[in-house]
C-alpha positions, 0 to 999 in steps of 0.5 A: 692515076688515082682510084677512089670510091665515092658513096652516093648521097642516098647510101644505096650505091657508089661511084668509082672514080678513076682519075688521071693525075699529072705524071712526068718523064715516065716509060709510057709502056710501063705506065699504061700497063700499070694503070690500065691493069689497076683500073680494070681490076678495080672495076672487076672487083666492084662487079664481083662485090655486087654479086655477093661472092661466098668468099673474101674478095681477096681470093679473086686477086690472082684471077683478076690480075691475070684477066686484066693483064690479058686484056691489056696485052691484047690492047697493047699488041693492037696498038703496036700494029697501028700504022703511024702517019710517017710525018709524025715519025719524021717529026722526032728528027726534024731540025727546025720549027719550020720543018716541024710545021711543014710535017704537021700541015693537014695531018690527022690522028686517031687516039690509037695512032697517038698511042702508037706514036708515043710507044714508038717514040720511047722504044726507038728514039728514047722519048719519055712521056709526061702528061698535065691537066690544067682545069680552071673555073671562071671568076667568082666560083667558090671551089670549096662549095663544089660537090664531089661529083657533077654529072650533066644529063639531058634532063638535069644534073646528078651530083654527089656531095654537099653543095649550096649551088643550084643545078643551074649553077652547077651546069654553068660551072661545068660548061664554063670551065677551061680544061687543057690536057697536054702530053709531052715527049722528052729527050734531054733538052728536046721536047714535043708537046701535043695538047687539046681542050675539052671544048675542042673534043666537045665540038665547041671550037670554030676550027673546021666547023668544030673538028676536034684537034690537037695543038703542037709546040716544041722546044723550037718555039722559043718557049722554055718547057717550064714556061710552056707547062705553066701556060698549059695549066692556066686559062691561056695556052701557048700560041701555035698555028699547028692544028692536028685533026683528032679523028673520031671526035666532033666534025669529020672534016680534015681539009 
């Protein structure tokens, strides 16, 4: 995770950016504890600074850490109490691609269930977590001319940083980009990959009327892990017939 502060062009404010970077083979419980606490502390510091505290901001570090740690502990305990669909637990010991596909047929997940599954897979089965993001722009885009930030609004485009592009061009850049986020659970040579596209969570894919969804592949799909990651970071992701509805995004149809 990378935390940075980008000053606004007019010099009157800033934007705090908390960006998830690729990571590999981590203990997910410790990883999310560290990154969530760091991000919460950064945001709380910003609020304190805007209120002009009478003492240096470093005086508040211990308090901010305890506050963020308590928030994270409450979140973690809530996640661990989340009920995981039993077929996902069975997936971790399935012995064939056919069995995996049968287990995942017509399955659904919430974000909370996915996190609970990731934690359980590590604690009880020894699977580490990796995450990769593949972002690709359409041909002809000069990425060196992109501003630092682009934010689409109903009435226009907000941007920070220099660019020669018009608002219309910047809107097209955002809407035409291809982004794939994948999470991989690993144990020795065994791996399970759940991935989704930004178009999916925006309701722009046709599956079940725009229902947001994950795709699934594993080491039993005849693809090496290295090749799978390379494809996931490109414009064309690995072929799979498995769709897992992500509840809470897009259409709510799951049948």
